[in-house]
ZABA-711936 format. One record per residue: z, y, x of N, C-alpha, C in turn; residue in one letter. Coordinates in steps of 0.001 Angstrom, whole numbers, plus 500000, padded with zeros to 6 digits. Each point is the difference from the previous one (the first is absolute). Layout:
ZYXZYXZYXA...
***
This chain:
013845495555203813501262500153500735500406498650500594M500574500072501181500425498785500713501188499344499294A500096498708500172501146499269499458501221500322500853E501076500402499330501252500318500700500862498749499996I500205499425501196500762498756500125501502500246500091K500377501132500629501416500303500232500239501483499676D500286500309498732500144501409499598501054500776500793P501051499322500451501045500680500771499477500451501361E498962499371500487499436500350501308498546500436499883N499720500733498922498679500576499784500165501471499656T499204500839500638500026501445499775498735500396499249I500166500862499007498874500584499279499942501479500373L498987500358500765499831501367500492498857500641499227M500330501051499272499009500693499178499361501121500824E498676499928500153499221501039500676499088500668498978L499319501059500382499157500744499065498922499134499373K499540498984500700498920499158499495500473498709499354D501302499707500041500496498781499374501178499395500750G500370498806499578501181499317500536499646499125501192T500838500088501034499905499143501180501186499036499930V499699498701500015501046498976499939500256499483501404T501254500094500436500392499602501353500988498849499909I499646498901500633500901498852500085500824500168501280E501320500101499846500881500149501159500269498632500629L500398500011501266500208498780500775501455499882500448L500919499668499066501422499948500353500338498925501024P499201498947500081500262498948500985499598500436501409D499146501011500096499489500472501286500824501186500515V500291500947499111500689501236500402500982500419498899A501101499274499856500925500252498878500604501402499974P500294500580501154500618501330500002499007501085499583Q498746499875500447498973500969499604499702499885498506H499927498773499494499755499777498577501132500619499178V501223499765500421501151500547499273499977501525500006E499632500605501137499932501472500084498945500531499033R498825499385499981498959500501499100500458499885498545M500633498903499645500453499828498618501101501013499658K500920500251500914501084500971499777499427501391499754T499075500430500873499414501331499857499102500086498767L499301498923499700499153499977498803500862500150498753T501067499222499929500875500040498812500681501353499834R500218500721501083500635501324499911498997501087499620S498704499658499976498966500992499701499586500827501202G500483499639501181499751500808501201498517500109500359A499202498981499698498575500027500369499130500730498984Y500510500284498820499206500684498985499584501386500495D498719500314499869499406501288500394499926500227501505N500191498966500808499917500153501455498536499887500434V499584500930500849498597500076500432499653498952501060C498702499758500108499438499243501120499665501055501047F500825500088501043499905501096500963499110499698501207H499644498736500194499180499619501156499092498863499549R498727500314499846499046499028499472498784500009500915V499841498922500755498942499912501003498976498962499561I498769500457499789498932499138499528499857498787500915D499906498824499401499854498764500754501288499486500623G501091500755499866501262499612500618501071499767498937F500609501081499487501102499823499062500309501284499245M500805499837498918500516501107499202501521499967500093A500596501076500502501452500052500200500652500934498994Q501161499578499506500767500751499007501482499659500174T500813500458499076501401499584499969501000500957500607G499566501210500384500970500976500504500727500583498796D501103499371499636500731500406498802500771501310500202V500143500464501239500698501265500273499059501206499881A498784499886500543499088501151500054498703499826499219N499757498798499485498701499726499404499924500062498496G501118500300499312499984500042498536499287501270499550N498839499823499380499161501135499634500548500792498814M501104499557499418500636500704498880501321500650500399E500475499732501241501331500481500376500040500328501494K500166501265500342500117500441501397498859499461500871D498775499990499465498858499417500718499623500861501196F499798499326501133499556500677501216498992499079500684N498721500256499786498959499130500531500050499912501522L500343501115500659500071499958501481501125499106500482R501091499916499235501135499169500403499871498560499494A499101499784499046499837498647499453499633499046501135A500731498907500053499808499034501077501091500063501044G500874501001499899501086500145500973501350499578499425T500055499735498692501281499733499357500210498554499619G501181499763499442500417498655499597501014500136498878A500504498873499546501050500020498980501347500278500679S501042500114499185501355500186500521500620498683500462D499304498891499749500507498685500386499760499761501489L500774499100500624499788499726501429498642499342500249P499518500140501209498734499375500375500087498485499892N498842499376499871499899498551499850499496499418501325V500668498994500547499528499408501256498685499237499805P499225499928501053498715499304499967500178498564499534A499036499520499209499958498609499553498579499492500265E499677499887501277498657499582500388499766498548499617F498748499680499696499649498644499583498572499703500451S499523498843499608498621499595500290499038500455498900K500529500653498942499137500476498922499121501118500561V498675499877499888499109500990500591499896501284499176P499598501057500680499700501273499341498574499903499462H499855499290498890498704499765499362499730501096498970A498801500021499452499670500951498937501013499843498860R500580501131499582500944499995498895501433499681500373G500255499698501265501385499722500388500798501301500048S501305499869499754500924501135500012500784499931501304I499937501073500771500722500064501263501053501092499966G501062499788500759501077500984500103499622501044501043A499926501256499576499753501092500944501301500301500727A499874500398501267501183500264500816499623500893501169R501009500416500764499755500748501236499739498990501122S500071500440501237499813499091501141501071498908500044Q501165500303499432501099499038499965499711498940498936N499880498724500378499688498955499026501007499883498855P501216500478500220501052499891498990500197501299499216D498939500814499884500122501303499348499317500081498641S499557498881499443499380500041498669501047500420498973A499547500736498972500931500441498969499334499941498630N499306501056499614499376500031498674498474499982500052S499429500417501116498546500126500067499310498657500210Q498818499886499403499216498775500132498522500343499993F499189499027500381498557500200499981499320498765499426F498819500250499457499164498941499448498748499934500869I499741498844500574498846499827500884498704499917499190N498990500794500411498679499948499364499206498790500479F500286499539501198499286498850500571500933499217500883G499445499028500717500795499212500944500311500875501214A501275500220500245500449500810501135500860499124500906N499340499010500614500710498998500799500776500593501172D499591501178500477500712500622501124501424500389499627F500321500030498705501363500303499546500871498752499895L499377498816500045500746498744499819501130499890501020N501183499630499512501155499822500871500638501290500463G499453501158499548500553501293500411500551500806498832Q499507499696498805500452500666498780500287498921498967Y501083500183499244500401499021499008499038500003498813T499520498822499632499226499813498770500962499449498956V500026500631498805500938499508498995499431499950498587Y498692500134499885499384499900498686498496499870500108G499371499696498850498555499827499934499505500482498644Q498999500869500015499358500416498749499268498783499449V500324499623498746499317498867499376499062500449498882I500074501280499625499083500550499012499998501521500141D498822500604499844499910501457500026499647500588501353G499555499184500938499633500548501319498845500997499865M499177499847498967498923500962499765500570501393499719D501202500083499414500648501299499766500507500589501316H500506499147500869500467500450501320498819500554500799V498853499336499889498807500443500733499571501414499615D500413500498498843499588501330499510500980501112500381K501072499680500716500986501018500401499337500993500948I500272501294499785499409501074500812500371499839501465A498989500149500870500180499840501448500456501304500646R500674499860501152500418501146500801501357499768500631G500290500835501002501291499942500718500595501403500105E500493500597498953500075499521498617498718500330499222P499790499335498874498858500346499155500152501428499472P498885500693499801500069501370499484500622500017498601M499614499040499168500559499851498654500524498576499874N501211499747500483500494498620500058500187499358498628P499757498702499982500323499205498822501481499652500077D500518499516498889501419499680499934500230498669499302R501184499459500214500481498885499193500495500646498708I499351499717498892500459500580498739501359499400499641I500092498677500092501286499326499790499951498640500664S501184499490500309500141498646500536501116499318499232M499759498752499627500991499213499262500051498593500555K501170499377499926500119498563500271499565499317498694V499079499051500098499440499374498796501076499411499088A501091499495500562501079499420499185500652501041499086A499856501283500329500639501070499241499098500579498916D498754499570499956499032500582499056500063499277498656V
***
């Protein structure tokens, strides 16, 4: 397991194959980091499916309205919802969309990010400066690589649970 330097800004995401440790970047995208921690602490991400997983590109999840596989789950609607909180404005930076980086999913409007996020499988430089990067997988990327592919996957994987490391 990776060394956790800042437990308040580290997420532990439990997947079927093990724990993924995500180091958040509060100095780069403070509003996105705060949103992820708020939703994580409320349990909103628990049991949420990975609704869009494209081989060689990314795994997208975080639709807390339609993606909870234990509550009112609708796979066709997964990816269209958000939390009840207001959208988060773009926080673009020079941090690249590298393998394991966490990006804010959004609509065409740069200021429409809310609860959804994606994990890059590889370097996706074409996203640089267009989507907010606010975290980096520092351990467990091999578990992310095993997430079922599809748009949506026939049998989607889910976030079993997410916790802020400081709370564990």
